[in-house]
Residue, then its C-alpha position, 0 to 999 in steps of 0.5 A: x598528696x597535696x604537698x607534693x603537687x605544690x612542690x611538682x608545680x614550684x618545680x615546673x614554675x622555676x624551670x619555666x622562669x629560667x627558660x624565659x631567663x636564659x632567653x632573655x639573657x640571650x636576646x639581650x646578647x646578640x647583635x643583628x642588622x635588621x635593614x639597609x635601605x637608600x634615602x635622601x635623609x640621614x633619618x631615612x624617612x624618604x627611601x628612594x632606589x633611583x637618584x639623579x647626579x643632581x641629587x642634594x643628599x645620598x644615604x645609606x641607612x643601616x638599621x640594627x639591633x645591638x644587644x652585646x658589647x663589641x659588636x662591629x658594624x662596617x658599611x661599604x658603598x660599591x660602585x658596580x657600574x660607572x660612566x665613562x664621559x670620554x666614551x660616553x657610556x657605562x661600563x662594569x667595574x668593582x670600586x669601593x667609594x665609601x666605608x664607615x666602621x663602627x661599634x655601636x653601644x648596647x641599647x634596647x630597640x632599633x638603632x641606625x648607622x647613616x653613611x652619607x655619599x659624597x658628590x665627585x668630579x668626573x676625575x673622582x676627586x672630592x668636590x662639595x658642590x659637584x654632581x654625584x657620579x652616574x652608575x649602578x651601586x651597592x650598599x653593604x652592611x657586615x656585622x663582625x665581618x659578615x655580610x648580612x644586608x644589601x641595597x642596591x641603587x642607581x644614580x642617573x643623569x636627570x632629564x632637561x632642567x625644569x626651569x629657565x637655563x642661564x647661559x654659561x652655568x655649569x652643566x658638564x657632570x650633571x647632564x650628559x655632554x651635548x645634551x640639548x634641552x628647551x632654554x625656558x624649562x623642559x615643558x616650555x613651549x618656546x623654541x629657543x634651546x641650549x646645549x650642554x658643552x663640556x668647556x663652556x657650560x650651557x650654550x643657549x641660542 
């Protein structure tokens, strides 16, 4: 009886190892998107869902686990609400403003894909020093063509500047046209004012 019991135990152990090996192979042969979020930096340390037209950087960060070759990750940033600078109001739309596709190398642990948004001029053209367009947006992460995760975010006009406004400096696009602000900073008690002119920038008293 003892040899038979030992043999049975060996069979059971072998079966368990087979299941474990199959599970490990299955895990290493998969790919998934675990999270998508917006941040002020490429590393995703400063997560946000609200940004401003004068924000320095806006990033969509995709976290994923890639255990097989040939997985395709595509990230799309979609504009769902835009701002009409002429009519001075927001309107509904559906525009793809950024698109990145990658096929990450299989690796252990979490990998990230960063999509950095670019500032745009009011006419939609690229600009390095201009503002981000105000509106409501959605960052979408696809795995092999299937939508897996989304992150929604807003870009808003900021309040008045926190420090002294220099007359003639650019304001249109960063702030709403005709916005009136305290000249010496939003918390200033001084009565001097400036307003944002489309043509000439800040016009101060």
